[in-house]
N, C-alpha and C positions, 0 to 999 in steps of 0.2 A: 038455820044454815041457809046461806045464799047460794043458789044454783045459777051459775052463769051459762048463757047459751053456748052450745058447742060451736067452736070456731071452725068454719069450713075452709079448705084450701081455696085460694083464688081460682076463678075460672079463667084460665089463660089459654091462648091458642097454642098450637103446636109450634115448637121452636125450630125454625129453619136454620140449617147450617150456613156458614159463609160460602160464597162462591168458591168453587174448586174443591168442595167437600160434599159428601153424601151424608145423609142422616139415617141411621138404622134405629128404628123404634122397636122395642121388644117388650113382651109381657109373658110371664109364666103364671100359671094358675094351678093350684092344688086344692082338691076338695077332700077334706078329711073323711067325710061320711062314707065315701066309696073308694078312697085312695086314687081317684083319677087325677091325671095331670095333663095339661095342654099348654101350648105356646102359640103366640101370635107374633108375627114379624112383618115390618114394612120398611123397605129401603126407598128413600126419596132423594131427589136432587135438591139443590138450594131453592128452586122455585116451587117445590112441593109435588113435582111430577113423580108418579110411581115408577120405580125401576123394577121392584117386585113386591108382591104381597103374598104372605104364606100363613098357613096355620098347620099345626102338627099335634098329633096325639103323642104323649110321652108315656112310655111304659116303665114301670118299676121306679117311680119316684117315691121318696119317703116323706117329703114335706114341701112347703111353699118355696123355701130358699133353693132347694134342689131344682124345682121347676123353673125358677127365675134364672138360675145358672145355665140350665139346659137351653132356655130361650136365647140367652146371650150367645152361647156356643154355636147353636144351630144357625142363628141369624148372621153371626160373623162368618161362618163357613159359606153361607149363601152369598153374602156381600162380596167376598173374595172372588167368587165365580162370576158376579154380575156387574162389577164396576172396578175400574182401576184407580178410582179416587180414594184419598184418605177418608175415613169414616168416623163420624161422631156417633157414638153408641148411646142411645137414650133409653133410660129405664126409670121407673119409679121405685126401684129397689136399691137403696144405698148399699146394702150389704152385698148384693150380687155384683154391683158395679165396682166395689172394692177389690174384687178378684182381678180386675184389669190393671190396677195400679199398685197393688201391694201383695205381700205374701201371706196375708192374714188367714186365708183359707187353705193354704198349701198343705198343711199337715192335718186338715180336717177330713171328715168323711168324704168331702167333695174334692179332695186333692187331685184325683185323676182327671176330673173335669177342668179344674183350674190349670193343670198342666196342658191340656188340650187347648184351652183358651190362650195360654202363653205361646204355644206353638203357632196358633193362628196369627197372633200379634207379630210374630217374626216375619210374616209375609206382607204386612200392610200396617199403616198407621191407624190405630184405633184410639179415639179420644173419648173417655167416659163423660157423660153428662146426666146428672140427676134432673129429672123432670117431675112435675106433679102428676098425680093420677089423672086429673082432668085433662092434661096434655097428652095422655096416652090412651085416649078413648078408642081410637081405631084398632090398635093391637089388642086391647082388652076385648073388643067386639069380636075380632078374629079368633082369639083364644076361646071365648065362650061358644062361638059358632062351631069350632072344632069339637068342643065337648058334646054338643048336641048331635053332630054328624058322625062322630067317632072316626074321623078320617084325617089324612094328611094331604095337603094340596099346595102348589105354588103357582101363582099367576105372574107372568112376565109382562111388564109394561101395561098391565090392566089390573082391575080389581074385581073381587067376587061380589055378587049381588048384596051380600050382607053388609058391605061398607060403602056401596055406591053413593049413597046420599050423605054419608058421614065424613069421608075423607076430604072433600072440597071445603067443608065448613072448618076443618082444622087449620087450613091455610089462611083463613080470614084473620087479619090482624086486628079487627075490631072486636072488643070485648063488650058483652052486654051488661 
């Protein structure tokens, strides 16, 4: 049997939105071993400047998809509060992003969350964008930091120490 090397996703920089849009990057994380769930969220302008950064402990999640949907919903609610721009919603979860543009999850266990997302979408233009996990490192770091701190925090126009060195690298358009 021939074993091919595992193909890794390309290492790409964060995908900036067009001028006149903001980008909301979100990540939900669920740990089956202790049923803990957390979310990380960052809203940036088209130049990569932070509008807000947040991490949140999620209570009563059942699985990874639910954590991803909660991250979408919480991030969208914060985005409505902190920008008047239309928002590109970036996630590495295709299934969670589908809740923005289809009714696929409406009749699922997560139907109540999808209804809340649809209500948020009636207040602002939200455009789903699938990104690679390597483009979502900042919010992944925020989510994991929330797991270790067991807390919920929002920073306005600044960043927490756990991503100070990471977020400027995301905006670098040069790939290594």
